[in-house]
C-alpha positions as a printed NumPy array, in Angstrom:
array([[-183.479,   82.33 ,   26.452],
       [-180.614,   84.219,   24.816],
       [-179.364,   85.353,   28.233],
       [-178.706,   81.742,   29.255],
       [-176.901,   80.599,   26.122],
       [-173.498,   78.999,   26.708],
       [-171.37 ,   78.826,   23.556],
       [-167.747,   79.07 ,   22.446],
       [-168.122,   82.846,   22.562],
       [-168.451,   82.655,   26.357],
       [-164.99 ,   81.078,   26.734],
       [-162.137,   83.546,   27.194],
       [-158.39 ,   83.115,   27.542],
       [-156.743,   85.908,   29.521],
       [-153.08 ,   86.786,   29.13 ],
       [-150.951,   87.262,   32.25 ],
       [-151.545,   90.998,   32.72 ],
       [-155.298,   90.758,   32.088],
       [-155.64 ,   88.038,   34.702],
       [-153.652,   90.013,   37.298],
       [-155.683,   93.153,   36.652],
       [-158.974,   91.26 ,   36.725],
       [-158.131,   89.343,   39.915],
       [-155.481,   91.43 ,   41.744],
       [-156.463,   89.94 ,   45.1  ],
       [-155.113,   86.557,   43.993],
       [-151.641,   88.092,   43.681],
       [-151.314,   90.888,   46.223],
       [-154.185,   90.33 ,   48.671],
       [-156.504,   93.273,   49.291],
       [-156.228,   96.576,   47.441],
       [-156.928,   99.362,   49.909],
       [-155.833,  102.992,   49.774],
       [-152.754,  102.852,   51.991],
       [-154.535,  103.29 ,   55.332],
       [-153.623,   99.73 ,   56.412],
       [-150.136,   98.228,   56.558],
       [-151.086,   95.276,   54.342],
       [-152.779,   97.308,   51.611],
       [-151.755,   96.515,   48.057],
       [-149.537,   99.547,   47.464],
       [-147.18 ,   98.315,   50.208],
       [-147.222,   94.786,   48.809],
       [-146.058,   96.202,   45.462],
       [-143.065,   97.793,   47.186],
       [-142.381,   94.603,   49.091],
       [-142.422,   92.422,   45.973],
       [-139.632,   94.474,   44.417],
       [-137.582,   94.835,   47.605],
       [-137.817,   91.061,   48.221],
       [-135.808,   90.511,   45.048],
       [-133.161,   92.918,   46.338],
       [-133.066,   91.053,   49.647],
       [-132.509,   87.775,   47.774],
       [-129.397,   89.296,   46.234],
       [-128.148,   90.375,   49.672],
       [-128.772,   86.897,   51.108],
       [-126.675,   85.473,   48.266],
       [-123.836,   87.793,   49.253],
       [-124.33 ,   90.372,   46.504],
       [-124.94 ,   94.007,   47.371],
       [-125.208,   95.379,   50.916],
       [-127.184,   98.513,   50.067],
       [-130.728,   99.122,   48.779],
       [-132.028,  102.567,   47.893],
       [-135.765,  103.337,   48.039],
       [-137.376,  106.632,   47.094],
       [-141.097,  107.397,   47.175],
       [-142.403,  110.799,   46.162],
       [-145.788,  111.855,   44.821],
       [-146.869,  108.23 ,   44.438],
       [-143.842,  107.231,   42.366],
       [-141.643,  104.45 ,   43.758],
       [-138.035,  103.787,   42.764],
       [-135.909,  100.933,   44.133],
       [-132.23 ,  100.262,   43.353],
       [-130.04 ,   97.399,   44.55 ],
       [-126.357,   96.719,   43.923],
       [-126.471,   92.975,   43.396],
       [-125.525,   91.099,   40.277],
       [-128.26 ,   92.593,   38.096],
       [-130.77 ,   90.575,   36.054],
       [-129.078,   88.839,   33.091],
       [-129.549,   91.386,   30.308],
       [-131.202,   88.994,   27.883],
       [-133.897,   88.121,   30.451],
       [-134.786,   91.552,   31.83 ],
       [-138.091,   91.776,   29.945],
       [-139.026,   88.146,   30.603],
       [-138.43 ,   88.505,   34.365],
       [-140.967,   91.332,   34.653],
       [-143.538,   90.194,   32.092],
       [-143.515,   86.384,   31.845],
       [-145.313,   84.46 ,   34.587],
       [-143.291,   81.618,   36.156],
       [-140.026,   83.16 ,   35.007],
       [-137.311,   83.77 ,   37.594],
       [-133.967,   82.667,   38.931],
       [-135.078,   80.986,   42.151],
       [-136.457,   77.67 ,   41.003],
       [-133.189,   75.749,   40.7  ],
       [-131.226,   77.391,   43.506],
       [-130.897,   75.657,   46.866],
       [-130.29 ,   79.049,   48.47 ],
       [-133.887,   80.036,   47.704],
       [-135.543,   76.877,   49.018],
       [-136.408,   78.804,   52.173],
       [-137.967,   81.81 ,   50.484],
       [-141.569,   83.067,   50.631],
       [-142.109,   83.848,   46.971],
       [-141.251,   81.068,   44.543],
       [-144.101,   81.471,   42.085],
       [-142.367,   83.931,   39.746],
       [-145.236,   86.437,   39.985],
       [-143.945,   89.303,   42.196],
       [-142.614,   91.969,   39.807],
       [-145.07 ,   90.877,   37.116],
       [-147.94 ,   91.874,   39.42 ],
       [-146.256,   95.219,   40.095],
       [-145.866,   95.717,   36.334],
       [-149.477,   94.856,   35.512],
       [-150.881,   97.062,   38.287],
       [-148.843,  100.184,   37.469],
       [-149.583,  102.98 ,   35.016],
       [-145.824,  103.333,   34.593],
       [-143.235,  100.594,   35.166],
       [-139.577,  100.887,   34.2  ],
       [-136.766,   98.428,   34.843],
       [-133.109,   98.417,   33.976],
       [-130.262,   96.073,   34.818],
       [-126.543,   96.804,   34.888],
       [-124.001,   94.016,   34.449],
       [-120.294,   94.542,   33.882],
       [-120.508,   97.895,   32.114],
       [-123.646,   97.183,   30.097],
       [-127.227,   98.353,   30.706],
       [-130.588,   97.031,   29.498],
       [-133.769,   99.077,   29.989],
       [-137.485,   98.533,   29.257],
       [-140.685,  100.462,   30.028],
       [-144.305,   99.28 ,   30.421],
       [-147.763,  100.75 ,   30.999],
       [-150.245,   98.499,   32.815],
       [-148.162,   95.517,   31.726],
       [-148.001,   96.533,   28.082],
       [-144.456,   97.063,   26.841],
       [-143.998,  100.538,   25.377],
       [-140.221,  100.757,   25.107],
       [-137.367,   98.281,   24.671],
       [-134.005,  100.021,   24.618],
       [-130.966,   98.362,   23.145],
       [-128.097,   97.339,   25.412],
       [-125.914,  100.358,   26.115],
       [-122.492,  100.939,   27.661],
       [-122.521,  102.461,   31.166],
       [-120.24 ,  103.215,   34.085],
       [-122.981,  102.507,   36.658],
       [-122.423,   99.85 ,   39.324],
       [-123.966,   96.418,   38.825],
       [-127.503,   95.944,   40.058],
       [-131.185,   96.364,   39.225],
       [-133.379,   99.463,   39.21 ],
       [-137.192,   99.435,   39.198],
       [-139.559,  102.369,   39.265],
       [-143.349,  102.291,   39.139],
       [-146.486,  104.319,   39.74 ],
       [-149.452,  102.305,   41.124],
       [-152.54 ,  102.439,   38.931],
       [-154.977,  104.867,   40.548],
       [-157.899,  103.143,   38.862],
       [-157.027,  100.023,   40.892],
       [-155.722,  101.656,   44.091],
       [-158.216,  104.479,   44.401],
       [-157.132,  107.645,   46.221],
       [-154.069,  105.823,   47.48 ],
       [-151.417,  107.427,   49.655],
       [-148.239,  105.95 ,   51.079],
       [-147.806,  106.404,   54.826],
       [-144.229,  106.871,   55.961],
       [-144.794,  105.032,   59.26 ],
       [-145.829,  101.821,   57.487],
       [-142.936,  102.013,   55.033],
       [-140.399,  102.64 ,   57.781],
       [-141.72 ,   99.701,   59.783],
       [-141.376,   97.444,   56.724],
       [-137.842,   98.69 ,   56.103],
       [-136.796,   98.209,   59.708],
       [-138.06 ,   94.626,   59.614],
       [-135.915,   93.979,   56.546],
       [-132.908,   95.33 ,   58.442],
       [-133.607,   93.39 ,   61.645],
       [-133.796,   90.16 ,   59.662],
       [-130.758,   90.909,   57.491],
       [-127.961,   92.203,   59.693],
       [-125.355,   94.178,   57.807],
       [-127.847,   95.356,   55.172],
       [-128.196,   99.12 ,   54.691],
       [-131.445,  100.52 ,   53.299],
       [-131.647,  104.191,   52.39 ],
       [-135.243,  105.455,   52.242],
       [-135.745,  109.017,   50.966],
       [-132.236,  109.855,   52.159],
       [-132.575,  108.295,   55.63 ],
       [-130.308,  105.357,   56.518],
       [-131.619,  102.163,   58.178],
       [-129.363,   99.396,   59.505],
       [-129.387,   96.804,   62.304],
       [-126.341,   95.162,   63.869],
       [-128.103,   92.956,   66.431],
       [-131.129,   91.543,   64.616],
       [-134.177,   90.708,   66.696],
       [-132.524,   92.129,   69.811],
       [-132.582,   95.545,   68.124],
       [-136.208,   94.985,   67.13 ],
       [-137.292,   94.558,   70.752],
       [-135.176,   97.43 ,   72.013],
       [-136.644,   99.741,   69.382],
       [-140.266,   98.67 ,   69.87 ],
       [-140.631,   98.023,   73.611],
       [-142.679,  100.45 ,   75.633],
       [-140.452,  101.329,   78.56 ],
       [-137.489,   99.436,   79.915],
       [-137.399,   95.613,   80.063],
       [-137.478,   93.92 ,   83.453],
       [-134.224,   92.161,   82.593],
       [-131.761,   92.307,   79.67 ],
       [-133.172,   90.896,   76.439],
       [-132.43 ,   87.199,   75.96 ],
       [-131.128,   86.74 ,   72.408],
       [-130.71 ,   83.185,   71.093],
       [-129.68 ,   81.984,   67.631],
       [-129.425,   78.669,   65.834],
       [-129.642,   77.244,   62.353],
       [-132.855,   78.505,   60.721],
       [-134.091,   80.105,   63.949],
       [-133.537,   83.314,   65.921],
       [-135.345,   84.292,   69.119],
       [-135.3  ,   87.343,   71.39 ],
       [-137.515,   87.975,   74.42 ],
       [-137.884,   89.671,   77.768],
       [-140.719,   90.816,   80.026],
       [-142.078,   94.352,   80.208],
       [-144.546,   96.249,   82.321],
       [-147.592,   96.205,   80.053],
       [-150.461,   93.722,   80.033],
       [-150.805,   90.803,   77.661],
       [-148.301,   89.115,   75.373],
       [-146.569,   90.916,   72.529],
       [-145.057,   88.933,   69.628],
       [-143.208,   89.743,   66.427],
       [-142.941,   86.652,   64.259],
       [-141.356,   86.053,   60.865],
       [-141.053,   83.216,   58.362],
       [-138.389,   83.457,   55.654],
       [-138.382,   87.218,   56.112],
       [-142.178,   87.508,   55.904],
       [-143.807,   89.322,   58.848],
       [-146.545,   86.933,   60.016],
       [-148.654,   89.459,   61.889],
       [-151.288,   86.802,   62.648],
       [-148.709,   84.377,   63.987],
       [-149.088,   80.732,   63.118],
       [-147.522,   77.41 ,   64.024],
       [-144.059,   78.861,   64.733],
       [-145.436,   81.469,   67.142],
       [-147.681,   78.917,   68.841],
       [-144.69 ,   76.576,   69.202],
       [-142.664,   79.364,   70.808],
       [-145.449,   80.291,   73.267],
       [-145.823,   76.672,   74.313],
       [-142.107,   75.885,   74.456],
       [-140.91 ,   78.97 ,   76.316],
       [-143.427,   78.275,   79.107],
       [-142.493,   74.579,   79.201],
       [-138.728,   75.168,   79.395],
       [-139.049,   77.837,   82.109],
       [-141.428,   75.682,   84.125],
       [-139.015,   72.746,   83.936],
       [-136.051,   74.948,   84.86 ],
       [-137.696,   76.134,   88.084],
       [-139.127,   72.692,   88.792],
       [-142.463,   74.278,   89.695],
       [-145.88 ,   73.85 ,   88.142],
       [-146.415,   77.492,   87.198],
       [-149.318,   78.317,   84.903],
       [-148.189,   78.987,   81.342],
       [-150.235,   82.219,   81.321],
       [-148.374,   83.483,   84.392],
       [-145.021,   82.75 ,   82.761],
       [-145.97 ,   84.57 ,   79.565],
       [-147.809,   87.522,   81.124],
       [-146.149,   90.764,   79.88 ],
       [-143.709,   88.882,   77.625],
       [-142.336,   90.733,   74.617],
       [-140.807,   88.352,   72.087],
       [-139.623,   88.024,   68.504],
       [-139.088,   84.779,   66.606],
       [-137.805,   84.235,   63.089],
       [-137.653,   80.839,   61.39 ],
       [-136.71 ,   79.619,   57.947],
       [-139.007,   76.971,   56.527],
       [-138.72 ,   74.961,   53.345],
       [-141.842,   75.29 ,   51.183],
       [-143.892,   77.228,   53.766],
       [-147.67 ,   76.892,   53.787],
       [-149.695,   79.959,   54.749],
       [-153.327,   80.176,   55.79 ],
       [-154.082,   83.337,   53.819],
       [-153.167,   84.86 ,   50.471],
       [-151.173,   87.677,   52.078],
       [-148.993,   85.193,   54.02 ],
       [-149.755,   86.669,   57.439],
       [-150.258,   83.353,   59.275],
       [-148.063,   80.266,   58.96 ],
       [-149.845,   76.954,   58.643],
       [-146.825,   74.631,   58.123],
       [-146.696,   71.826,   60.677],
       [-143.128,   70.834,   59.759],
       [-139.88 ,   72.743,   59.332],
       [-139.54 ,   71.041,   55.959],
       [-141.637,   68.44 ,   54.132],
       [-141.205,   65.093,   55.903],
       [-138.922,   66.679,   58.512],
       [-139.137,   67.568,   62.198],
       [-142.386,   69.101,   63.401],
       [-142.431,   72.85 ,   64.068],
       [-143.269,   72.203,   67.71 ],
       [-140.344,   69.809,   68.201],
       [-137.951,   72.063,   66.285],
       [-138.688,   75.143,   68.419],
       [-138.865,   73.179,   71.682],
       [-135.522,   71.414,   71.101],
       [-133.877,   74.741,   70.314],
       [-135.196,   76.457,   73.461],
       [-134.558,   73.414,   75.626],
       [-130.879,   73.687,   74.825],
       [-130.275,   77.416,   74.375],
       [-132.672,   78.914,   76.919],
       [-131.929,   76.358,   79.596],
       [-128.188,   77.04 ,   79.187],
       [-128.781,   80.793,   79.355],
       [-130.781,   80.562,   82.582],
       [-128.118,   78.426,   84.252],
       [-125.492,   81.031,   83.378],
       [-127.524,   84.119,   84.407],
       [-128.846,   83.743,   87.97 ],
       [-129.741,   87.46 ,   88.209],
       [-132.21 ,   87.035,   85.322],
       [-133.573,   83.881,   86.968],
       [-134.458,   85.816,   90.142],
       [-136.151,   88.694,   88.323],
       [-138.112,   86.353,   86.063],
       [-139.421,   84.252,   88.942],
       [-140.557,   87.355,   90.847],
       [-142.447,   88.444,   87.752],
       [-144.11 ,   85.02 ,   87.405],
       [-145.201,   85.045,   91.04 ],
       [-146.589,   88.568,   90.693],
       [-148.623,   87.507,   87.655],
       [-149.867,   84.449,   89.54 ],
       [-151.018,   86.628,   92.426],
       [-152.866,   89.052,   90.132],
       [-154.526,   86.201,   88.251],
       [-155.872,   84.646,   91.428],
       [-157.179,   87.986,   92.657],
       [-159.013,   88.472,   89.372],
       [-160.372,   84.938,   88.972],
       [-163.655,   85.548,   90.807],
       [-164.218,   88.924,   89.174],
       [-163.554,   87.462,   85.708],
       [-166.175,   84.769,   86.224],
       [-168.845,   87.291,   87.164],
       [-167.768,   89.542,   84.285],
       [-168.168,   86.734,   81.733],
       [-171.679,   86.074,   82.987],
       [-172.562,   89.78 ,   82.773],
       [-171.117,   90.028,   79.268],
       [-173.101,   87.016,   78.104],
       [-176.291,   88.366,   79.611],
       [-175.743,   91.871,   78.226],
       [-175.061,   90.647,   74.713],
       [-178.274,   88.637,   74.776],
       [-180.595,   91.239,   76.228],
       [-179.1  ,   94.704,   75.707],
       [-178.085,   94.101,   72.088],
       [-175.103,   96.434,   72.465],
       [-173.313,   94.402,   69.832],
       [-174.806,   93.977,   66.356],
       [-172.502,   91.281,   65.088],
       [-171.499,   90.408,   61.525],
       [-171.384,   87.002,   59.821],
       [-167.671,   86.754,   59.007],
       [-164.918,   87.141,   61.6  ],
       [-161.176,   87.739,   61.518],
       [-160.485,   84.203,   62.699],
       [-162.235,   82.836,   59.575],
       [-158.949,   82.823,   57.64 ],
       [-160.37 ,   80.547,   54.957],
       [-162.904,   83.237,   54.062],
       [-161.623,   85.815,   51.567],
       [-163.5  ,   88.56 ,   53.429],
       [-161.989,   87.928,   56.883],
       [-159.512,   90.819,   56.581],
       [-162.395,   93.224,   55.856],
       [-164.077,   92.481,   59.195],
       [-164.723,   95.691,   61.1  ],
       [-166.203,   96.634,   64.476],
       [-167.523,  100.194,   64.683],
       [-167.575,  101.541,   68.241],
       [-170.13 ,  104.366,   68.305],
       [-171.62 ,  106.757,   70.835],
       [-175.361,  106.745,   71.404],
       [-178.338,  105.061,   69.779],
       [-178.804,  107.483,   66.88 ],
       [-175.263,  107.077,   65.526],
       [-175.225,  103.319,   66.027],
       [-178.654,  103.119,   64.398],
       [-177.468,  104.913,   61.256],
       [-174.38 ,  102.717,   60.935],
       [-176.345,   99.546,   61.679],
       [-178.826,  100.278,   58.889],
       [-176.037,  101.204,   56.432],
       [-173.433,   98.536,   57.159],
       [-172.438,   95.41 ,   55.286],
       [-173.869,   92.724,   57.588],
       [-171.33 ,   90.189,   56.321],
       [-168.223,   92.007,   57.543],
       [-169.271,   95.041,   59.631],
       [-170.388,   94.897,   63.259],
       [-171.524,   97.754,   65.524],
       [-170.955,   98.265,   69.257],
       [-172.986,  101.021,   70.905],
       [-171.492,  102.888,   73.866],
       [-173.662,  104.216,   76.631],
       [-172.291,  107.552,   77.75 ],
       [-168.62 ,  108.328,   78.172],
       [-166.237,  105.517,   79.143],
       [-164.139,  105.718,   82.283],
       [-160.676,  107.289,   82.146],
       [-158.679,  104.101,   82.775],
       [-155.221,  105.667,   82.894],
       [-153.241,  104.366,   85.863],
       [-155.876,  101.786,   86.829],
       [-155.281,   98.028,   87.077],
       [-156.877,   95.424,   84.848],
       [-159.448,   94.819,   87.55 ],
       [-161.371,   97.785,   86.138],
       [-161.771,   95.998,   82.791],
       [-163.982,   93.411,   84.442],
       [-165.757,   95.692,   86.887],
       [-166.661,   98.388,   84.337],
       [-169.581,   97.231,   82.2  ],
       [-168.583,   99.082,   79.017],
       [-164.963,   97.876,   79.107],
       [-165.995,   94.341,   79.968],
       [-168.439,   94.198,   77.068],
       [-165.938,   95.645,   74.56 ],
       [-163.379,   93.077,   75.667],
       [-165.954,   90.312,   75.282],
       [-167.028,   91.575,   71.853],
       [-163.406,   91.55 ,   70.639],
       [-162.716,   88.197,   72.346],
       [-159.315,   89.327,   73.658],
       [-159.587,   88.476,   77.35 ],
       [-156.67 ,   86.024,   77.321],
       [-154.725,   86.79 ,   74.136],
       [-154.953,   88.198,   70.624],
       [-155.153,   84.819,   68.881],
       [-158.936,   84.91 ,   68.605],
       [-159.476,   88.59 ,   67.819],
       [-162.873,   88.67 ,   66.095],
       [-162.408,   91.77 ,   63.899],
       [-159.421,   92.922,   61.873],
       [-160.317,   96.602,   62.202],
       [-161.607,   98.3  ,   65.332],
       [-163.   ,  101.645,   64.175],
       [-163.794,  104.408,   66.638],
       [-166.738,  106.342,   65.183],
       [-167.512,  109.442,   67.249],
       [-168.896,  112.898,   66.52 ],
       [-166.522,  115.622,   65.341],
       [-167.068,  117.772,   68.432],
       [-165.503,  118.171,   71.864],
       [-167.495,  115.312,   73.398],
       [-166.711,  113.034,   70.464],
       [-163.   ,  113.76 ,   70.71 ],
       [-163.106,  113.141,   74.43 ],
       [-164.772,  109.753,   73.955],
       [-162.184,  108.919,   71.303],
       [-159.353,  109.682,   73.753],
       [-160.957,  107.613,   76.508],
       [-161.272,  104.595,   74.205],
       [-157.682,  104.942,   72.995],
       [-156.552,  105.155,   76.616],
       [-158.376,  101.902,   77.345],
       [-156.765,  100.09 ,   74.408],
       [-153.258,  101.448,   75.043],
       [-153.469,  100.789,   78.776],
       [-154.688,   97.188,   78.644],
       [-154.464,   95.935,   75.042],
       [-151.587,   97.847,   73.404],
       [-151.1  ,   95.076,   70.829],
       [-154.319,   96.194,   69.128],
       [-152.657,   99.494,   68.299],
       [-149.152,   98.141,   67.68 ],
       [-150.494,   95.609,   65.186],
       [-152.483,   98.277,   63.326],
       [-155.977,   97.111,   64.235],
       [-157.322,  100.447,   65.568],
       [-158.65 ,  103.206,   63.303],
       [-160.563,  106.478,   63.473],
       [-163.53 ,  106.853,   61.115],
       [-163.391,  110.072,   59.113],
       [-166.888,  111.302,   58.278],
       [-167.695,  114.433,   56.268],
       [-168.147,  117.74 ,   58.019],
       [-170.102,  119.279,   55.136],
       [-172.41 ,  118.388,   52.297],
       [-172.281,  120.818,   49.384],
       [-174.785,  120.255,   46.581],
       [-176.846,  121.684,   43.8  ],
       [-179.451,  120.045,   41.586],
       [-176.823,  118.225,   39.53 ],
       [-174.148,  117.132,   41.985],
       [-173.439,  116.399,   45.664],
       [-169.953,  116.713,   47.172],
       [-169.064,  115.545,   50.686],
       [-166.274,  117.545,   52.315],
       [-163.983,  116.407,   55.116],
       [-162.339,  119.768,   55.797],
       [-162.943,  123.463,   55.334],
       [-160.534,  123.466,   52.382],
       [-162.59 ,  120.773,   50.645],
       [-165.75 ,  122.779,   51.391],
       [-164.329,  125.892,   49.731],
       [-163.182,  123.887,   46.714],
       [-166.641,  122.31 ,   46.398],
       [-168.327,  125.714,   46.478],
       [-165.999,  126.908,   43.725],
       [-166.724,  123.824,   41.654],
       [-170.512,  123.965,   41.956],
       [-170.813,  127.698,   41.384],
       [-173.138,  130.191,   43.024],
       [-175.398,  129.523,   45.977],
       [-175.053,  125.754,   46.484],
       [-176.836,  124.219,   49.45 ],
       [-174.364,  123.72 ,   52.339],
       [-175.101,  121.409,   55.259],
       [-172.853,  121.168,   58.327],
       [-172.973,  117.695,   59.928],
       [-172.573,  118.145,   63.673],
       [-173.088,  114.507,   64.657],
       [-173.164,  111.044,   63.129],
       [-176.809,  110.68 ,   64.064],
       [-177.683,  113.554,   61.719],
       [-176.46 ,  111.624,   58.688],
       [-179.193,  109.46 ,   57.176],
       [-178.542,  105.72 ,   56.659],
       [-178.759,  106.183,   52.883],
       [-175.952,  108.731,   53.025],
       [-173.944,  106.774,   55.579],
       [-173.502,  103.986,   53.024],
       [-171.181,  106.328,   51.144],
       [-168.884,  106.691,   54.136],
       [-168.483,  103.102,   55.339],
       [-168.339,  101.353,   51.964],
       [-165.5  ,  100.958,   49.478],
       [-164.491,  104.619,   49.822],
       [-164.463,  104.579,   53.631],
       [-161.858,  106.968,   55.003],
       [-159.983,  105.477,   57.926],
       [-157.146,  107.105,   59.809],
       [-154.955,  104.433,   61.434],
       [-153.863,  104.937,   65.033],
       [-150.096,  104.538,   64.933],
       [-147.311,  104.872,   67.468],
       [-144.021,  106.322,   66.325],
       [-140.838,  104.347,   66.906],
       [-139.85 ,  106.761,   69.659],
       [-143.269,  106.867,   71.34 ],
       [-143.753,  105.615,   74.886],
       [-147.303,  104.567,   75.725],
       [-146.886,  105.596,   79.337],
       [-145.608,  109.072,   78.443],
       [-148.412,  109.54 ,   75.892],
       [-151.119,  108.555,   78.367],
       [-149.531,  110.557,   81.161],
       [-149.528,  113.696,   79.032],
       [-153.027,  113.403,   77.58 ],
       [-154.907,  111.638,   80.375],
       [-152.831,  112.232,   83.516],
       [-152.999,  115.026,   86.07 ],
       [-151.054,  117.641,   84.103],
       [-154.114,  119.724,   83.296],
       [-152.35 ,  123.117,   83.071],
       [-149.613,  121.839,   80.737],
       [-152.192,  120.158,   78.501],
       [-154.43 ,  123.233,   78.462],
       [-151.54 ,  125.446,   77.405],
       [-150.757,  123.079,   74.538],
       [-154.387,  122.996,   73.361],
       [-154.739,  126.781,   73.52 ],
       [-151.517,  127.214,   71.512],
       [-152.789,  124.798,   68.858],
       [-156.475,  125.682,   68.665],
       [-156.235,  127.102,   65.142],
       [-154.514,  124.842,   62.671],
       [-154.395,  124.691,   58.888],
       [-157.642,  123.422,   57.379],
       [-159.696,  124.008,   60.529],
       [-163.032,  125.809,   60.229],
       [-162.448,  129.545,   60.549],
       [-165.834,  131.191,   60.114],
       [-167.374,  130.076,   63.408],
       [-167.776,  132.687,   66.125],
       [-164.703,  132.839,   68.409],
       [-165.232,  131.611,   71.927],
       [-164.528,  133.64 ,   75.019],
       [-161.692,  132.786,   77.395],
       [-164.224,  131.497,   79.914],
       [-165.863,  129.233,   77.291],
       [-162.476,  127.909,   76.208],
       [-161.495,  127.194,   79.791],
       [-164.815,  125.425,   80.417],
       [-164.429,  123.198,   77.334],
       [-160.832,  122.33 ,   78.204],
       [-161.721,  121.408,   81.74 ],
       [-164.584,  119.311,   80.401],
       [-162.206,  117.469,   78.046],
       [-159.711,  116.903,   80.823]])
């Protein structure tokens, strides 16, 4: 009976830092280790930089300096600086800030006064100082607890605010900042704030043309026609058409990158098709108009409503409470600006219509094949059980677990069986490949429907028409760490990059890292992901530990597999650099340049951390393996 007692002793009152540390997801979304762009360590950086951006928007300070080294983050702006008497309150008192009474901040994402407080509470070290008119105030905290409060001192530093912090490694376990994610975040700040200079680890970032620069920097290949760049009050739009499949969107609300879109993106998709259709006076299908479109839209909304804690999907139906609907706002803007542009640029009109007609022709050619493919996919999923689905899906934005949804794509029954028995059935699904997929480089989308494996993967992900209903947040390629496994990995990446590049561009595709070795004695077991880790484990455990080399996923028992796809799952994100061209990447790795590729592989066969003790292969064996991988 004592276990069920409910008395005054059961009632607790948490202070601000205890509540943040107990429920960090309420404040920064998921935690993560830095392998995903929306992991908590990046949100911490963003919360501090957002305050610097607010100063820039108010006309104070055109430069922000960010430095990240060995897990320590430092951020300096040159705005007005926090009023010296409120420095401590602004980083340690919930609902304390300078935005509540300012009209300039009515169209801001974060108005709850929590941002830097969450960073403070979730850092082992947090230091802030403010400089105003020759005076400096500094304070230091550890996990939200104040440990130092320096008196106001004289200084010759420029006005502004400096924050440095080290994320708590007991909260963000084994975390690591990835430069690619940070640079993408910084570039987005610059695209949305023209004239702002951000210096990150000594490198300078700046945009002069806003969303037009964003498209130019991120498009794969040349646009079919010059980028259309339109601006109005509280809205900016840029778009063109490319040569890849699908629709590619970059959408923002009050500076927040809404990677899942929302009402503003839906309004743009609907309105751009409607205005173009009306301009030509022809009843073109909206899908034909938007096929291969690459677009960016940024809007400013008063009191925005988001559908998830991490603000990745806008739910607001109106541009401001009681005001014009989002759909009407975007449509009216495009009706005026886009229509005027098309009337003044006949050369763009001709190119665009040719593109629409080409898309229409391809759609009609595929219509019969798509129908048969849907029927095959439905039948296969019912009878072949290639997909072991999970209960929660990425589209379930009201479910706190929707961002954890994962589809493992595995090779063979043994590997898929181990993962299926080990997985979390709520959020982890498994798709089992049969043999090696087709090399799809250079093929048309017709092959997606005619090839059973590709058709079933597409159906499992639910991305036939667009990305709006993607069923899993993470698509994880789980193959053996051998030549065949690497080959299958490349074939799958070719398929995604060729036909669904948005999956990669939006950071949905990952590689599962599984251990190569198990080193153990009677007291301890250590799983090693490289030869360096293996050697360190042997040194740690002493003489004659048992060493097992895992050659395939199917050799790892379900009980052990739980360790590798649970909370400590190691995922390597598939990322494209800013300079990368999908076509050049696929041409090099999957095209008919076998000799050039073989020479590269031979030159790079032995790299740091690779296993050295295996018997060297002969030239004939190497040639045979390379030809097999090609």
